[in-house]
Every structure is written in C-alpha cells, then in structure tokens.
BAFI-492749 format. One record per residue (C-alpha): residue number from 1; residue in three letters; x, y, z. Coordinates in Angstrom, 3 decimals. Each point is the difference from the previous one (the first is absolute). Layout:
<pts>
 pos code       xx       yy       zz
 NUM  ALA        X        Y        Z
...
</pts>
This chain:
<pts>
 pos code       xx       yy       zz
   1  UNK   97.826  -45.045 -118.846
   2  UNK   -2.871    1.096   -2.165
   3  UNK    0.871   -2.678   -2.545
   4  UNK   -0.222   -2.639    2.758
   5  UNK   -3.488    1.276    0.960
   6  UNK   -1.167   -0.197   -3.591
   7  UNK    1.526   -3.463   -0.363
   8  UNK   -1.684   -1.143    3.206
   9  UNK   -3.355    1.291   -1.177
  10  UNK    0.434   -1.749   -3.346
  11  UNK    0.950   -3.258    1.640
  12  UNK   -3.009    0.214    2.363
  13  UNK   -2.342    0.569   -2.959
  14  UNK    1.602   -2.845   -1.971
  15  UNK   -0.348   -2.294    3.024
  16  UNK   -3.675    0.845    0.420
  17  UNK   -0.699   -0.894   -3.627
  18  UNK    1.841   -3.322    0.486
  19  UNK   -1.879   -0.679    3.249
  20  UNK   -3.308    0.576   -1.772
  21  UNK    0.869   -3.089   -2.044
  22  UNK    0.316   -1.967    3.210
  23  UNK   -3.584    0.689    1.034
  24  UNK   -0.553   -3.703    0.756
  25  UNK    2.430    0.323    2.939
  26  UNK   -1.378    1.588    3.175
  27  UNK    1.423    3.212    1.397
  28  UNK    1.429   -1.528    3.134
  29  UNK    1.697   -2.766   -1.993
  30  UNK    1.650    2.698   -2.137
  31  UNK    1.194    1.813    3.124
  32  UNK    1.392   -3.244    1.399
  33  UNK    1.925   -0.746   -3.202
  34  UNK    1.338    3.545   -0.152
  35  UNK    1.290   -0.485    3.543
  36  UNK    1.509   -3.390   -0.812
  37  UNK    1.828    1.463   -3.005
  38  UNK    1.058    3.319    1.550
  39  UNK    1.121   -0.990    3.488
  40  UNK    3.186   -1.801   -1.117
  41  UNK    0.977    2.953   -2.185
  42  UNK   -0.616    2.461    2.856
  43  UNK    2.018   -2.092    2.443
  44  UNK    2.880   -0.088   -2.483
  45  UNK   -0.136    3.750   -0.589
  46  UNK   -0.146    0.607    3.766
  47  UNK    2.986   -2.270    0.546
  48  UNK    2.021    1.839   -2.682
  49  UNK   -0.941    3.638    0.662
  50  UNK   -0.998    0.238    3.691
  51  UNK    1.792   -0.672    3.276
  52  UNK   -1.069   -0.817    3.593
  53  UNK   -3.443   -1.284   -0.980
  54  UNK   -0.353   -2.266    3.032
  55  UNK    0.874    2.853    2.368
  56  UNK   -2.563    2.210   -1.759
  57  UNK   -2.676   -2.675    0.383
  58  UNK    0.824   -0.400    3.697
  59  UNK   -0.102    3.784    0.604
  60  UNK   -3.238    0.590   -1.954
  61  UNK   -2.665    1.865    1.919
  62  UNK   -3.695   -0.808    0.208
  63  UNK   -0.671    2.676   -2.577
  64  UNK    2.328   -1.702   -2.464
  65  UNK   -1.653   -3.381    0.555
  66  UNK   -3.423    1.593   -0.442
  67  UNK    1.199    1.503   -3.310
  68  UNK    1.292   -3.425   -1.125
  69  UNK   -3.328   -1.601    0.952
  70  UNK   -1.954    2.731   -1.826
  71  UNK    2.070   -0.324   -3.156
  72  UNK   -0.077   -3.807   -0.003
  73  UNK   -3.605   -0.634    0.975
  74  UNK   -2.092    3.079   -0.717
  75  UNK    1.780    1.526   -2.946
  76  UNK    1.264   -3.138   -1.738
  77  UNK   -2.303   -2.899    0.860
  78  UNK   -3.256    1.914    0.299
  79  UNK    0.684    2.874   -2.409
  80  UNK    1.532   -1.965   -2.850
  81  UNK   -2.372   -2.911    0.616
  82  UNK   -2.922    2.368   -0.605
  83  UNK    1.784    1.643   -2.922
  84  UNK    0.542   -3.328   -1.761
  85  UNK   -3.603   -0.976    0.658
  86  UNK   -1.094    3.209   -1.761
  87  UNK    2.336   -0.755   -2.913
  88  UNK   -1.513   -3.451   -0.313
  89  UNK   -3.598    1.285   -0.074
  90  UNK    0.286    3.203   -2.050
  91  UNK    1.828    1.305   -3.063
  92  UNK    3.362    1.624    0.669
  93  UNK   -1.125    3.419   -1.246
  94  UNK   -2.888   -0.069    2.511
  95  UNK    2.226   -0.755    3.002
  96  UNK    3.185    1.975   -0.596
  97  UNK   -1.611    3.455    0.490
  98  UNK   -0.488   -0.923    3.660
  99  UNK    3.765    0.186    0.361
 100  UNK   -0.534    3.766    0.106
 101  UNK   -1.107   -0.475    3.611
 102  UNK    3.469   -1.331    0.958
 103  UNK    1.941    3.324   -0.094
 104  UNK   -2.856    1.759    1.748
 105  UNK    0.005   -2.633    2.757
 106  UNK    3.781    0.234    0.267
 107  UNK   -0.028    3.761    0.418
 108  UNK   -2.890   -0.100    2.502
 109  UNK    1.667   -2.819    1.923
 110  UNK    3.225    2.007    0.205
 111  UNK   -1.856    3.036    1.317
 112  UNK   -2.248   -1.882    2.457
 113  UNK    2.413   -2.663    1.317
 114  UNK    3.471    1.423   -0.557
 115  UNK   -0.642    3.689    0.637
 116  UNK    1.259    1.081   -3.426
 117  UNK   -0.925    3.449   -1.282
 118  UNK   -2.534    0.326   -2.836
 119  UNK    1.410    2.773   -2.131
 120  UNK   -1.570    1.912   -2.860
 121  UNK    2.609   -1.508   -2.334
 122  UNK   -1.071   -3.536    0.933
 123  UNK   -3.668    0.843   -0.533
 124  UNK    0.645    1.678   -3.351
 125  UNK    2.182   -2.902   -1.157
 126  UNK   -2.656   -2.504    1.027
 127  UNK   -2.728    1.903   -1.818
 128  UNK    2.130    0.221   -3.169
 129  UNK    0.836   -3.732    0.019
 130  UNK   -3.519   -1.213    0.790
 131  UNK   -1.489    2.428   -2.582
 132  UNK    2.448   -1.211   -2.655
 133  UNK   -0.824   -3.633    0.620
 134  UNK   -3.731    0.790    0.144
 135  UNK    0.212    1.620   -3.457
 136  UNK    1.580   -3.168   -1.348
 137  UNK   -2.236   -2.474    1.813
 138  UNK   -3.471    1.496   -0.229
 139  UNK   -1.783   -1.357   -3.066
 140  UNK   -1.498    2.469   -2.343
 141  UNK   -3.365   -0.624   -1.571
 142  UNK    0.635   -0.236   -3.767
 143  UNK   -3.439    1.486   -0.752
 144  UNK    0.539    3.160    2.067
 145  UNK    3.551    0.667   -1.155
 146  UNK   -0.894    0.063   -3.738
 147  UNK   -0.553    3.326   -1.725
</pts>
C-alpha cells in the first residue's frame, strides 16, 4: 500500500506541473473537463466492481447526500477552482507549500466532525511530516548560509 501512496503523490505532482502549462484555461473549465473524462471511467469501474448501486442510492440518508454535495461543490468545484487559479497566477513552488494545510485540515475535520480521537502518535507524525517538508521547502538565504 505504501507504494501506491508514493505513486499517487508522484502522479499528483506530475499533474500539477502539467496543469501549470494550461494556465490559459480557467480553473472551473479544468474541473469540468476532469469530470467529463473521469465520469465514464468511474461508471465503468462501478459497473464491474460494485453491486446494488441503485438500491444504495435509494437508501442513502440525508447525511450521505450532504457528503456528496460537499465533495462535489465545496471540495471539488470551489476548492480545486481556487487551487487552479492560484496555479495560474503564481509559480508552482510558491503555491505547493500551502498543501501542508490539507493534512492538518483533514485531522482537525476528523476530530471536530467525526469524533475521532487525536492521539499523541498522530500529533508526532504530523509534526515530523510537516517539519520534513518545511526543511525542503523553506528557501535558504545564500548569503547567510556561506561560511
């Protein structure tokens, strides 16, 4: 599974570099085209690997529909629309460090909205990851680092 996580991170980074080259296309147009290209693939995968989809849709609660609305409108249309706007206006290395907020928001959202437990292990892991990325991302002044 770890290899899949690394592969996913690599593909996301590669995609962001490619999207930077499409800066003439607006963020919402990119989201629309991603939807147009991905929906048929997702329907096919659902048809092959899942069963009783129509019954699940009919039995979905209000909470499930709220989650679908949140993921479709807030997270995807608004979130990625803003993200692509940032990519269009700024250099990639100026924008990507803000992705460090994503795991923090995910952990806080899990604690606040889902009642998950915030353990010492999660906090230590988060500090290690964010510190490691900060060491890589923060630019060093070449005049102060010389001996």
